C-alpha positions as CSV (number, residue, x, y, z in Angstrom):
1,M,0.0,0.0,0.0
2,K,1.3,3.5,-0.9
3,L,0.0,6.6,0.8
4,K,-1.0,9.3,-1.8
5,R,-2.4,12.3,0.1
6,F,-4.2,13.5,3.2
7,C,-7.6,15.4,3.3
8,L,-9.0,17.2,6.3
9,R,-12.4,16.6,7.7
10,Y,-13.5,19.3,10.1
11,Y,-16.9,17.8,11.3
12,P,-16.4,15.6,13.1
13,P,-12.6,16.1,13.3
14,G,-10.5,13.6,11.4
15,I,-7.9,13.0,8.7
16,I,-8.8,11.1,5.5
17,I,-6.0,9.1,4.0
18,E,-6.0,8.4,0.2
19,Y,-3.8,5.4,-0.6
20,E,-3.1,3.0,-3.5
21,K,-3.4,-0.7,-3.2
22,T,-2.9,-3.1,-6.2
23,G,-3.4,-0.1,-8.6
24,Q,-6.7,0.9,-7.0
25,L,-7.2,4.2,-5.1
26,S,-8.9,3.7,-1.7
27,T,-9.5,5.9,1.4
28,K,-9.7,5.4,5.1
29,S,-10.3,7.8,7.9
30,I,-8.6,8.5,11.2
31,D,-11.3,9.7,13.5
32,L,-10.1,12.3,16.1
33,L,-13.4,12.5,17.9
34,D,-11.8,13.4,21.2
35,L,-9.6,16.2,19.7
36,S,-9.7,19.5,21.6
37,T,-7.7,22.7,21.7
38,E,-5.9,21.2,24.8
39,T,-4.7,18.1,22.9
40,N,-0.9,17.8,22.6
41,P,-0.3,17.5,18.8
42,D,3.1,15.8,19.2
43,E,1.6,13.1,21.5
44,L,-1.3,12.6,19.1
45,V,1.0,12.2,16.1
46,S,3.0,9.6,18.0
47,E,-0.2,7.6,18.7
48,I,-1.2,7.8,15.0
49,V,2.2,6.7,13.8
50,Q,2.1,3.7,16.1
51,S,-1.4,2.6,15.2
52,E,-1.6,3.4,11.5
53,P,0.8,1.4,9.2
54,L,0.4,3.8,6.3
55,I,1.7,6.8,8.3
56,T,5.4,6.5,9.1
57,E,7.7,9.1,10.7
58,H,8.3,10.5,7.3
59,W,4.7,11.9,7.4
60,A,4.8,13.1,11.0
61,D,5.3,16.8,10.4
62,Q,2.5,16.9,7.8
63,V,0.1,15.1,10.1
64,K,1.0,17.5,12.9
65,D,0.2,20.4,10.6
66,L,-3.2,18.9,9.9
67,I,-4.0,18.4,13.6
68,V,-3.0,22.0,14.3
69,R,-5.4,23.2,11.6
70,L,-8.2,21.1,13.1
71,Q,-7.5,22.7,16.5
72,Q,-7.4,26.2,14.9
73,K,-10.9,25.5,13.5
74,Q,-12.1,24.5,16.9
75,C,-10.7,27.8,18.3
76,Q,-13.0,29.8,16.0
77,Q,-15.6,31.0,18.5
78,N,-19.2,30.4,17.4
79,H,-21.1,33.4,18.5
80,H,-23.1,33.5,15.3
81,K,-26.5,35.2,15.6
82,F,-28.9,34.0,13.0
83,C,-31.0,36.5,11.1
84,F,-34.1,35.7,9.1
85,V,-33.3,36.0,5.4
86,K,-36.3,34.8,3.4
87,V,-39.5,32.9,3.5
88,L,-40.4,30.5,0.6
89,N,-43.9,29.6,-0.2
90,A,-42.7,26.2,-1.2
91,H,-45.9,24.3,-2.1
92,L,-49.6,24.8,-2.5
93,L,-50.3,21.9,0.0
94,P,-48.6,21.1,3.3
95,L,-44.9,20.3,3.5
96,T,-43.8,16.9,4.7
97,N,-40.0,17.2,4.9
98,V,-37.0,19.5,4.1
99,A,-33.3,18.5,3.7
100,F,-30.0,20.2,2.8
101,N,-27.3,19.0,0.5
102,K,-24.0,18.8,2.3
103,S,-22.8,22.4,1.6
104,G,-26.2,23.9,2.2
105,S,-26.2,25.5,-1.3
106,K,-29.4,23.6,-2.1
107,F,-32.3,22.1,-0.2
108,I,-35.3,20.0,-1.1
109,T,-38.9,20.0,0.1
110,G,-41.5,17.3,-0.1
111,S,-45.2,17.9,-0.1
112,Y,-48.8,16.6,-0.1
113,D,-49.0,18.1,-3.6
114,R,-47.1,15.0,-4.8
115,T,-43.9,16.8,-5.7
116,C,-40.4,17.4,-4.4
117,R,-38.8,20.8,-5.2
118,V,-35.1,21.6,-5.4
119,W,-34.2,25.1,-4.2
120,D,-31.2,27.4,-4.3
121,T,-30.5,28.5,-0.8
122,A,-28.9,31.8,-1.5
123,S,-31.5,33.2,-3.9
124,G,-34.6,31.2,-2.8
125,T,-35.2,30.2,-6.4
126,C,-36.9,26.9,-7.2
127,L,-34.5,25.1,-9.5
128,L,-36.4,21.9,-10.2
129,T,-39.8,20.4,-9.5
130,L,-39.7,16.6,-9.4
131,E,-43.0,15.3,-10.6
132,S,-44.3,11.7,-11.1
133,H,-45.5,10.4,-7.7
134,Q,-49.2,9.7,-7.5
135,S,-49.6,10.6,-3.9
136,V,-47.9,12.4,-1.0
137,V,-44.1,12.8,-1.2
138,Y,-43.1,12.0,2.3
139,A,-39.5,11.2,2.9
140,I,-36.7,12.9,0.9
141,A,-32.9,12.9,0.9
142,F,-29.8,14.0,-1.0
143,N,-27.0,11.4,-1.4
144,N,-24.7,13.5,0.8
145,P,-21.8,14.1,0.7
146,F,-22.0,13.8,-3.1
147,G,-25.3,15.7,-3.6
148,D,-25.8,14.6,-7.2
149,K,-28.8,12.4,-6.5
150,I,-32.1,12.8,-4.7
151,A,-34.4,10.0,-3.4
152,T,-38.1,10.6,-2.7
153,S,-40.6,8.2,-1.2
154,S,-44.3,8.4,-1.4
155,F,-47.6,7.2,-0.1
156,D,-48.0,5.7,-3.6
157,K,-45.8,2.8,-2.4
158,T,-42.8,3.7,-4.6
159,C,-39.5,5.4,-4.1
160,R,-37.9,7.4,-7.0
161,L,-34.2,8.2,-7.7
162,W,-33.5,11.5,-9.4
163,C,-30.7,13.5,-10.9
164,A,-30.2,16.5,-8.6
165,E,-28.9,18.6,-11.5
166,T,-31.4,17.9,-14.3
167,G,-34.4,16.4,-12.5
168,K,-34.3,13.3,-14.6
169,C,-35.8,10.2,-12.9
170,F,-33.3,7.4,-13.0
171,Y,-35.4,4.7,-11.4
172,T,-38.7,4.0,-9.7
173,F,-38.3,1.4,-7.0
174,R,-41.4,-0.8,-6.8
175,G,-42.1,-3.6,-4.4
176,H,-43.5,-2.2,-1.2
177,T,-47.2,-2.9,-0.6
178,A,-48.0,0.1,1.5
179,E,-46.8,3.7,2.0
180,I,-43.1,4.3,2.2
181,V,-42.4,6.7,5.2
182,C,-38.6,6.7,5.6
183,L,-35.5,6.4,3.4
184,A,-31.7,6.8,3.6
185,F,-28.7,6.6,1.3
186,N,-25.7,4.6,2.5
187,P,-22.5,6.7,2.9
188,Q,-21.1,5.4,-0.3
189,S,-24.2,6.4,-2.3
190,T,-24.5,2.9,-3.7
191,L,-27.7,1.9,-1.8
192,V,-31.0,3.3,-0.8
193,A,-32.9,1.9,2.1
194,T,-36.7,2.3,2.4
195,G,-39.0,1.6,5.3
196,S,-42.7,1.1,4.9
197,M,-46.1,0.7,6.6
198,D,-46.1,-2.8,5.1
199,T,-43.7,-3.8,8.1
200,T,-40.7,-4.3,5.8
201,A,-37.6,-2.4,4.8
202,K,-35.9,-2.8,1.5
203,L,-32.4,-2.2,0.0
204,W,-32.1,-0.9,-3.5
205,D,-29.1,-0.7,-5.8
206,V,-28.5,2.9,-7.0
207,E,-26.6,1.9,-10.1
208,S,-29.0,-0.7,-11.5
209,G,-32.2,0.2,-9.8
210,E,-32.7,-3.4,-8.6
211,E,-34.0,-4.5,-5.3
212,L,-31.2,-6.2,-3.4
213,A,-33.0,-7.4,-0.2
214,T,-36.2,-7.3,1.7
215,L,-35.7,-7.0,5.4
216,T,-38.5,-8.9,7.2
217,G,-38.9,-9.4,10.9
218,H,-40.9,-6.4,12.2
219,T,-44.6,-7.0,13.0
220,A,-45.7,-3.4,12.5
221,E,-44.9,-0.3,10.5
222,V,-41.2,0.6,9.9
223,L,-40.9,4.3,10.8
224,C,-37.2,5.0,10.6
225,V,-34.0,3.7,8.9
226,C,-30.4,4.7,9.4
227,F,-27.1,3.4,8.0
228,N,-23.9,3.5,10.1
229,T,-21.0,5.6,8.8
230,V,-19.2,2.6,7.4
231,G,-22.2,1.4,5.5
232,N,-22.1,-2.2,6.6
233,Q,-25.1,-2.1,8.9
234,L,-28.6,-0.6,8.8
235,I,-31.0,-0.1,11.8
236,T,-34.8,0.1,11.6
237,G,-37.3,1.3,14.2
238,S,-40.8,0.1,14.2
239,F,-44.3,0.6,15.8
240,D,-43.8,-2.9,17.1
241,H,-41.6,-1.4,19.9
242,T,-38.4,-2.9,18.6
243,V,-35.2,-1.8,16.8
244,A,-33.5,-4.2,14.3
245,I,-29.9,-4.3,13.2
246,W,-29.3,-5.6,9.7
247,E,-26.2,-6.6,7.8
248,V,-25.6,-4.7,4.6
249,P,-26.0,-5.6,1.7
250,S,-27.1,-9.2,2.6
251,G,-30.1,-8.1,4.6
252,R,-29.3,-10.6,7.3
253,L,-30.9,-9.8,10.7
254,V,-28.1,-9.4,13.2
255,H,-30.0,-8.3,16.4
256,T,-33.5,-7.4,17.5
257,L,-33.5,-4.9,20.3
258,H,-36.3,-5.5,22.8
259,S,-36.9,-3.3,25.8
260,H,-39.0,-0.3,24.8
261,L,-42.7,-0.4,25.8
262,G,-43.9,1.9,23.1
263,E,-43.5,2.7,19.4
264,I,-40.1,3.8,18.1
265,S,-40.0,7.4,16.9
266,N,-36.3,7.6,15.7
267,V,-33.1,5.6,15.6
268,Q,-29.5,6.7,14.9
269,F,-25.9,5.3,15.0
270,N,-23.1,7.4,16.5
271,W,-20.2,8.3,14.3
272,D,-17.9,5.5,15.2
273,C,-20.7,2.9,14.9
274,S,-20.4,1.6,18.4
275,L,-23.7,2.9,19.8
276,I,-27.3,3.2,18.7
277,V,-29.8,5.6,20.2
278,S,-33.5,4.9,20.0
279,A,-36.4,7.3,20.9
280,S,-39.8,5.9,21.9
281,L,-43.3,6.9,22.8
282,D,-42.8,5.1,26.1
283,H,-41.2,8.4,27.4
284,T,-37.6,7.0,27.2
285,C,-34.6,7.0,25.1
286,K,-32.2,4.0,25.1
287,L,-28.6,3.5,24.2
288,W,-27.5,0.2,22.7
289,E,-24.2,-1.4,22.0
290,A,-24.2,-2.0,18.3
291,S,-21.9,-5.0,18.3
292,S,-23.9,-7.0,20.9
293,G,-27.3,-5.5,20.8
294,K,-27.1,-5.0,24.6
295,C,-29.0,-2.0,26.1
296,V,-26.4,0.0,28.0
297,A,-28.5,2.8,29.3
298,T,-32.1,4.0,29.6
299,L,-32.2,7.8,29.5
300,E,-35.2,9.0,31.5
301,G,-36.7,12.2,32.6
302,H,-39.4,13.1,30.0
303,K,-43.0,13.1,31.1
304,E,-44.4,12.5,27.7
305,E,-43.5,10.7,24.5
306,V,-40.0,11.1,23.1
307,L,-40.4,12.2,19.5
308,D,-36.8,12.5,18.4
309,A,-33.3,11.7,19.5
310,C,-29.9,12.3,18.0
311,F,-26.1,12.1,18.7
312,D,-23.8,15.1,18.1
313,L,-21.2,14.5,15.4
314,T,-18.5,13.4,17.8
315,G,-20.9,10.9,19.4
316,Q,-20.2,12.3,22.9
317,L,-23.7,13.8,23.5
318,V,-27.3,12.7,23.0
319,A,-30.2,15.0,22.8
320,T,-33.9,14.1,23.1
321,A,-37.1,15.9,22.1
322,S,-40.4,15.3,23.8
323,A,-44.1,16.0,23.7
324,D,-43.7,17.5,27.2
325,C,-42.3,20.7,25.5
326,T,-38.7,20.1,26.7
327,A,-35.5,18.8,25.2
328,Q,-32.8,17.1,27.3
329,V,-29.0,16.5,26.8
330,F,-27.1,13.5,28.1
331,S,-23.6,12.3,28.0
332,A,-23.3,9.3,25.6
333,T,-20.4,7.9,27.6
334,T,-21.4,8.3,31.2
335,H,-25.2,8.5,30.5
336,E,-25.3,11.5,32.9
337,H,-28.2,13.9,32.5
338,L,-26.6,17.2,31.6
339,L,-29.4,19.7,30.7
340,T,-33.1,20.1,30.5
341,L,-34.1,22.8,28.0
342,K,-37.3,24.6,28.8
343,G,-39.0,27.4,26.9
344,H,-41.2,25.9,24.2
345,E,-44.9,26.0,24.7
346,G,-45.7,23.1,22.5
347,E,-44.3,19.6,21.8
348,I,-40.8,19.4,20.3
349,S,-40.9,17.1,17.3
350,K,-37.4,17.5,15.9
351,L,-33.9,18.6,17.0
352,C,-30.3,18.6,15.8
353,F,-26.8,19.6,16.9
354,N,-24.8,22.0,14.9
355,P,-21.6,20.5,13.4
356,Q,-19.4,22.0,16.1
357,S,-21.5,20.4,18.8
358,T,-21.9,23.8,20.6
359,R,-25.5,24.5,19.7
360,L,-28.8,22.6,19.7
361,L,-31.7,23.5,17.4
362,T,-35.3,22.5,18.3
363,A,-38.5,22.7,16.3
364,S,-41.9,22.9,18.0
365,S,-45.6,22.9,17.5
366,D,-45.6,26.4,19.2
367,R,-44.6,27.8,15.8
368,T,-41.0,28.6,16.8
369,A,-37.6,27.0,16.6
370,R,-35.0,27.7,19.4
371,L,-31.3,27.7,19.5
372,W,-29.6,26.6,22.7
373,D,-26.1,26.7,24.2
374,V,-25.1,23.1,24.7
375,K,-22.8,23.9,27.6
376,T,-25.1,26.2,29.7
377,G,-28.6,25.3,28.4
378,E,-29.3,29.0,27.7
379,C,-31.8,29.8,25.0
380,L,-29.7,32.0,22.7
381,Q,-32.4,32.7,20.1
382,V,-36.1,32.2,19.3
383,L,-36.6,31.8,15.6
384,S,-40.2,33.0,15.1
385,G,-42.4,34.0,12.1
386,H,-44.0,30.7,11.1
387,T,-47.8,30.7,11.6
388,D,-48.1,26.9,12.2
389,E,-46.2,24.0,13.7
390,I,-42.6,23.6,12.7
391,F,-41.9,20.0,12.0
392,S,-38.4,20.1,10.5
393,C,-35.1,22.0,11.1
394,A,-31.5,21.5,9.9
395,F,-28.1,23.1,9.9
396,N,-25.8,23.1,6.8
397,Y,-22.3,21.6,7.0
398,E,-20.6,24.7,8.4
399,G,-23.4,25.4,10.8
400,D,-23.9,28.9,9.6
401,T,-27.3,28.4,7.8
402,I,-30.6,27.1,9.2
403,I,-33.7,26.0,7.4
404,T,-37.1,25.5,9.1
405,G,-40.1,23.8,7.6
406,S,-43.6,24.4,8.8
407,K,-47.2,23.2,8.4
408,D,-47.9,26.8,7.2
409,N,-46.6,25.5,3.8
410,T,-43.4,27.7,4.0
411,C,-39.7,27.3,4.6
412,R,-37.7,29.9,6.3
413,I,-34.0,30.4,5.8
414,W,-31.8,31.9,8.5
415,Y,-28.1,33.0,8.1
């Protein structure tokens, strides 16, 4: 194997190695999830040289320079105050979902009007309208980090794959027997996973459009799907109160996670693929060991259903959103309860960390989104202006742009 070059990854911090093996270019990542401004670069370089065969002493100075650049990025204080930029009357009928491409230069919206629209974030111009579905377009996604394809799923029981530049429909994935309510691309953008009200999930080949596997085992609707960052496992959450871990691309069932007493509202892997978080209508959130399927913690404290849960990009924090109008933050390593975020006057249905893991964004039925300081729990901003429930919110890759989607049929962009 011959090392060719290094690339920086700011969020989460890491170094990507490009190398040649038997004439083929490949990449691998060195995750530096515990990197901080206090980390000694020389000691970290020594650890990397000892553990990574591709990196010899010859590369030590260059690796140190990359580590210092990552630390300098962390030193950039994030005191950004978001200002409302524009409102987009995106669709004639209610919105279902919104999603950014990686850079945040474009975003997409799904709607009850049976279409998905592609928007230019800076100008607010509608670039494309993706039409062909025969019913509600519900789940939508870019194939980030590439951003050249879009997947849309519908209550018409199909999923469609589109060119993000031209709007051409590459394939229509047919096979589910009920509404498709969730989807995800794998990190390599070679597969699409879909989850359906027919109790199954399916894996589809992006290149050929063929169905690769049907994942059977749940006894009720599949409400959420998520690939790990390596792409070799998929998790599904269901109304049957269970989470399932599947091998990719074979579709073999690895573990079924039993412990929740209510429907699963969301599931997610952490960055290093070691943990899974599940949110449930039983008022709890659980952490699971991905390798064994063992429940390692039950995160309690909410008085109503937990509607969403997520890790920050480093995998060190977990946030939960609830119908009790609060969000909570926990340590993913010690399972300690760190913060309860109070201020919303309606249920919180969605939340996400910024890429720097310093801010938490929450979306609520009280028609506002709120921005919180992750260290202190202080509400830094209330993003108001929508006239109905906000069901979706997202940061772009740099964390300097926010999009909110509401049942008032509009999206708002904040810089």
